[in-house]
N, C-alpha and C positions, 0 to 999 in steps of 0.2 A: 393712769391706773396700770398696775403691774398684774398681768394675768397670763396664764399659759403654762405649759410643761415642756421642758427641753432636756434632752439627754446629751451630756458631754463627758469628756474625760479629764481627769486631773493628771498632768504629766509628772514625771519623776522629780521636777523642781518645784512642784506644788502650784503650778499655774493652771488656771481654769478659764476657758472661754466663756465670757458672759454673753448670753444670747443677744443678738443685734436688736431684737425687739425691746429689750430692757435698757439698753445703754443710754438712750436719751432721757428716760425717766429717772435713772439712777444718777445721772450727771457726771461731771468731770471726775469727782471722787465721791466715795460713799463709805459707810461704816459697815463692817462685817464683824459679828460677834457670835458667841454661843447662843444657840436658840433652844427652844424647848423640844421635847420628843426626840432628841438625838440628832438635830439638824443644826444648821447655821442660819442666822438671820442677817440679811443685808438691807440697810436703810439708806435711802437718799438723804443727803445732809439735812434738808428741811424736815423730813420725818423724824430723823434722829434728834433734832433740836426740840421737836414737839414731845417726843418720848422723854427726853431729858427734863423738860419742864414738869411733866407729870410725875416723874420720879422724885424731883425735888420737893414736891408737895406731900410725899409720903412721910409718915412719922418716923424719924430717925431712931427714936427710942425703942421701936419694935424690932425684935431680933430678925423676923422674916424680911423686913424692909432692908436691913443691913446686908443680910445674906443674898437677897435677890440683886441688889445694886452691885455688890461685889462681884457676883457671878457674871453679870452683864458687862460691867465696865472693865474688869481685869483682863478680859480676853479681847476686848474691842480693838479693832485695827482699822486705820484709814486705808482704803484701797483706791488705787488709781489705775485706770485702764491703760495698757500699753498699746502700741500701734496695731497689734493683731486683735485687740478687744479682750485681752486676758487680764486677770488679776492674779496676784500671788497670795496664796492662802498660807499663813504661818502654820508650822507643824503642830502647835498647840490646838489650833482650831481643826486641823485635819484629823488629829487624834480624837478630839471630842465627837466629831461627826462620823468617824471611821471612814474618811474619804481616802480611798486607795487608788482607784482608777475610774471606773464608770460611776457617774452620778447624775442626779437630776437637779435642774435649777427650775424652780417654779415661782410664778408670780402670785402673791397673796395680797392684793389690793395696794397697800402702802409699803410693802417690803417684798424682797425675794427670800426664798428659802433654798438652801443647798443641802441635798440629801445624798447619802450613799445609795447606790441602786438597790442594794439589799434592803436597807431600812425603808426606802420609799415604797418598794413593792410590797413589803410586809404591812406597812402602815396603810397603804391604799386598799389592800385586800381586806384588812380588818375594818376600815372605815366604810367600805362598800357594803359589807354585810350588816352594818348597824346604822347606815345612813338614814333610814326612815325613823329609827328610834331617836337618833340625834336630832333630826328635824322636828320631831314631836316635842322634845325638850326645849328647842329654840323658841317655841311659842311663848314660854315664860319670859323671854327677853323682847317680846313684841315683834318677832320675825314672822 
């Protein structure tokens, strides 16, 4: 299970250190793509395949399905860790997440998320103020 929050920097070449705690779960190579809320999602190969199967079950005739799958797949890239535990994040993905220097890599159960520091701090502050309200809504999902 991927969990925790780690602060790292993206260097001038677009390389980011993947926290050592996540490397084994992510595997030799994993998929990074555009995420929601202005971050990037990183999936271990096994989890990407599960997501892929779910996406294939969605009705292709629906405009939203086509838009979502295009959004997810068109920017997806296979990442391999180098000897220093870094991945290279393509410019398109860095632009999407506004990754310039300082960022956060967080574990979210079956995936990692990569956030610019500015976006993560803003998101966390907003979520913290409404956490109890969100928790109340989760009751509807059996939480």
